[in-house]
N, C-alpha and C positions, 0 to 999 in steps of 0.2 A: 301448714307449718309445722303442725305435729310432726310430721314425717321427718323432719330435719333436725328436731331434738330427740334423737332416737339413740341415747346413749346407753339405755339398761340393755341392749339384744346381747351384747357379750360379757360374759361376767368372767372374771379372774377366778382361775381355779389353781390354788398351789399345788405344787407337788414335792415330795421329801427330795433331798438331794439324792445323786446317784450311789454313793456309797454309804448312805445311812446318816445317820445324826452322829455328831460330835460332841459329846457333853463336856461341859467345862469339869475341870480338875477342881471342884468345889472344896475338897479337903486337902489338897496341896500334894497328893501322893506323888506326884513326878516333877515336882517344883524344882528338887536339887537338881534333874538332868535337863529340865526348862532354862536353868541358870546358867549352867555350864554351857549349854547350847549359846544362849544369848552372850555368854561374854566371850567364848569363841570368835561369833559373829562381831562383835566389838574390834577384838582384837585384830582379827582379819579382814578390817575396813567393809564389814556386811557383803565378803563373799562367802556365799553359802557352801561352795564344793571345797573349801580347806575345811568345814566343820561337819563333813558327812558322818563321822564316826559320833559325833556327839549327838546329831540331828538322828542316827540309828538307834541308840542307845536310849532315846526321849520317846520314840516312836514303838520300842519293844516295851517298855516302861507302860505306856497308854496303852496298850495292845494287851499287856499281862494284868492289867488292872480293870480290863474291860470297859475302858472310856474311848474306844475307838473297835471298830471291826478286826477279827485278825486277818492279816493278809499275809501273804509270803514274801518276805524280805527282797526277794529278787524281783518281785512285781511292784515294789517301791523303790528299785533302782539301786540296791544295796547288795548285789550278787558278787561284785569283787571285793567287799568287805566280810563275807562269810567264809568261815574256814568248813571242810568239806563234811564234818558231823554235824554242824550248823546246819546245813545247806538240807541236809536229807531230814533232819528233823523239821524243818518247816515244809516241808512239801506233804506231810501229812496230815489229814484232816484233823 
């Protein structure tokens, strides 16, 4: 009977997210960018493709303030919104 009640053999081992932590913006450093993005979503019936510029600006704010890991914007899907000078800046470490 004790072999049927073997619940403790496997233990859950949590692992961090693939991209690392995503800290909350406790001090509201990017609140204006978030509010602009959310207003855009509401204005365009939550069609995120219509608000890509606002999304890019919000993510840039988060990266500049170390609220998320720095990623090249083209890897985040914004290659078409970059001007050539910005594109070369993002590829440098």
